[in-house]
C-alpha positions in Angstrom: 0.0 0.0 0.0 1.3 3.5 -0.9 0.9 5.8 2.0 1.6 9.5 2.5 2.9 11.8 5.2 2.3 15.6 4.9 4.8 17.9 6.6 6.7 21.2 6.3 9.8 19.1 5.3 10.6 16.0 3.3 11.0 12.9 5.5 14.0 10.7 4.6 14.5 9.0 8.0 11.8 8.6 10.7 12.8 9.7 14.2 10.1 8.7 16.6 11.6 10.8 19.4 10.6 13.9 17.5 6.9 12.8 17.3 4.5 14.6 19.5 2.6 13.0 22.4 -1.2 13.1 22.9 -2.2 12.4 19.3 -5.1 10.2 18.4 -3.2 6.9 18.8 -0.4 8.3 20.9 3.2 9.2 20.0 4.1 7.8 16.6 4.7 8.5 12.9 1.4 9.0 11.1 0.6 8.3 7.4 -2.6 8.1 5.4 -3.7 6.3 2.2 -5.6 9.4 1.2 -3.2 11.7 -0.7 -5.5 14.7 -0.5 -5.5 14.4 3.3 -1.7 14.4 3.3 -1.6 17.4 1.0 -3.9 19.3 3.2 -1.8 18.6 6.3 1.4 19.5 4.3 0.0 22.8 3.4 -1.1 23.5 7.0 2.3 22.5 8.5 4.1 24.4 5.8 2.1 27.5 6.6 3.2 27.3 10.2 6.8 27.5 9.2 6.4 29.8 6.2 7.3 27.0 3.8 5.7 25.0 1.1 4.5 21.8 2.5 5.9 18.5 1.2 4.2 15.1 0.9 6.6 12.1 1.4 5.6 8.7 0.1 6.1 5.3 1.7 5.4 1.7 0.8 3.6 0.0 3.7 3.6 -3.8 3.9 -0.1 -4.5 4.8 0.9 -8.0 5.7 2.1 -6.5 9.0 -1.4 -6.6 10.3 -1.3 -10.4 10.1 2.3 -10.8 11.2 2.8 -12.1 14.7 6.0 -10.0 14.9 3.7 -6.9 15.3 1.0 -6.0 17.8 -1.6 -4.2 15.8 -5.0 -2.6 16.3 -7.5 -1.6 13.6 -10.6 0.5 13.9 -13.2 0.1 11.1 -14.7 3.5 11.8 -15.8 6.1 14.4 -16.8 3.5 16.9 -17.2 3.6 20.7 -13.9 1.6 20.9 -12.2 4.2 18.7 -13.6 7.1 20.8 -12.5 5.6 24.1 -9.0 4.8 22.8 -8.5 8.3 21.3 -9.8 10.0 24.5 -7.2 8.1 26.5 -4.4 9.1 24.2 -5.4 12.7 23.9 -5.8 13.2 27.6 -2.8 15.3 28.6 -3.1 14.0 32.2 -1.7 10.7 30.9 2.0 11.4 30.9 3.0 7.8 30.0 1.9 5.7 26.9 -1.6 4.2 27.4 -0.9 1.2 25.0 1.9 -1.0 23.7 0.7 -1.5 20.1 3.2 -1.3 17.2 0.8 -0.3 14.4 -2.7 1.3 14.7 -5.1 2.1 11.9 -8.3 4.0 11.9 -10.1 7.3 11.2 -8.8 10.7 12.1 -9.8 13.1 14.8 -9.2 16.3 12.9 -9.3 19.8 14.4 -13.1 19.9 14.9 -13.3 16.4 16.2 -10.3 16.9 18.4 -12.0 20.1 19.8 -15.1 18.1 20.6 -13.0 15.5 22.4 -11.5 18.3 24.5 -15.0 19.4 25.3 -15.8 15.9 26.3 -12.7 15.7 28.6 -13.8 18.9 30.2 -17.3 17.5 30.8 -18.8 20.1 28.5 -20.6 17.6 26.3 -21.6 14.0 26.6 -20.5 11.1 24.4 -24.0 11.0 22.8 -23.6 14.7 21.8 -20.1 13.9 20.4 -21.4 11.2 18.1 -24.4 13.4 17.1 -21.9 16.0 15.9 -19.7 13.3 14.3 -22.6 12.1 12.2 -22.5 15.4 10.4 -18.9 14.8 9.3 -18.8 15.1 5.5 -15.9 13.1 4.2 -13.8 9.9 5.1 -10.5 10.1 6.8 -7.7 7.5 7.3 -4.5 7.2 9.3 -1.9 4.6 10.3 0.3 5.2 13.3 3.7 3.5 13.6 4.3 3.6 17.3 7.5 1.7 17.8 10.9 1.2 16.2 9.8 -2.4 15.4 6.8 -1.1 13.4 9.1 0.9 11.1 10.4 -2.3 9.6 7.1 -2.5 7.7 7.5 1.0 6.2 9.9 1.8 3.4 10.6 5.2 1.9 9.9 5.3 -1.8 12.7 6.4 -4.0 10.8 9.1 -5.8 13.2 9.2 -8.7 12.9 5.5 -9.5 9.2 5.5 -8.6 8.5 8.2 -11.3 10.7 6.4 -13.8 8.9 3.1 -13.2 5.6 4.7 -13.7 6.7 6.4 -16.9 8.0 3.1 -18.2 4.8 1.3 -17.4 2.6 3.8 -19.1 4.8 3.8 -22.2 4.8 0.0 -22.4 1.1 -0.3 -22.0 0.5 2.3 -24.6 2.7 0.4 -27.0 0.9 -2.8 -26.4 -2.3 -1.0 -27.2 -1.1 0.7 -30.4 1.4 -1.7 -31.9 0.0 -5.0 -30.7 -3.6 -3.9 -30.8 -4.4 -5.1 -27.3 -7.3 -3.6 -25.4 -6.3 -1.3 -22.4 -7.7 -3.6 -19.8 -5.9 -6.6 -21.2 -2.7 -4.7 -21.8 -2.6 -3.6 -18.2 -3.3 -7.1 -16.9 -0.5 -8.6 -19.1 1.9 -5.9 -17.9 1.2 -5.8 -14.2 1.0 -9.6 -13.8 4.3 -10.2 -15.7 7.6 -11.2 -14.3 9.0 -8.2 -16.3 7.0 -5.8 -14.1 8.0 -7.7 -11.0 11.7 -7.3 -11.9 11.3 -3.7 -12.9 9.6 -2.9 -9.5 12.6 -4.3 -7.7 14.9 -1.3 -7.5 18.0 -3.5 -6.9 17.7 -4.7 -10.5 18.1 -1.1 -11.7 15.9 -1.9 -14.7 14.2 1.4 -14.3 17.5 3.0 -15.6 17.0 1.3 -19.0 14.9 2.8 -21.9 11.2 1.8 -21.8 11.7 0.3 -25.3 14.0 -2.3 -23.8 11.5 -3.2 -21.1 8.8 -3.6 -23.8 11.0 -6.1 -25.6 11.6 -8.0 -22.4 7.9 -8.2 -21.8 7.3 -9.3 -25.4 9.8 -12.1 -25.1 8.2 -13.2 -21.8 4.8 -13.3 -23.4 6.1 -15.2 -26.4 7.7 -17.8 -24.1 4.5 -18.1 -22.0 2.5 -18.7 -25.2 5.0 -21.4 -26.4 4.8 -23.1 -23.1 1.0 -23.1 -23.2 1.0 -24.6 -26.7 3.4 -27.4 -25.7 1.2 -28.5 -22.8 -0.8 -31.6 -23.6 -4.5 -31.5 -23.1 -5.7 -33.1 -20.0 
């Protein structure tokens, strides 16, 4: 999963000691799968420092949620459990961490929601009123918090230069499959993204992204030709 972090500066290395306490899921490094959300946060943070905000991209291994090496927690939405958990983390009276999770996923308590949580903590509103106000919230939100050094093993900074080149190569190869080989867009995309050629190209250690897209196209054509020959040589069952 490609995830995004909006800030006033580009993030190359993650330092959890610089992360603030009393956030939704506690101290940690926060990302989102919604780029627009990260862009909004980048603009907001950039404005605080009189800078242009920057969105940093990361590749998150979602398999971490099913890996016993990580202790994880996921909230499906603005539930009672989410509310109670966020309230505990945002309560400034709690000076020590209130959980020991590695990775936590769920919706965001943005400025308005966070303000309502503060009102709740001050006994100015009830939980029922909080959820009544929350029902008026107009758009979805998403965040993943990486709370421990162990959790950062599941997050990898994307090499933007190679990422852009790989994307350019892919669009060029797919276009050529459509124009030269007269393959429909949907079929061309399926052939490309399911190929071993794409798998090798996506592995930055192969440095295939440094080669011209025409060379990658020829690699794919050879692979497809070999697959077709193999299929023809298979006896009918």
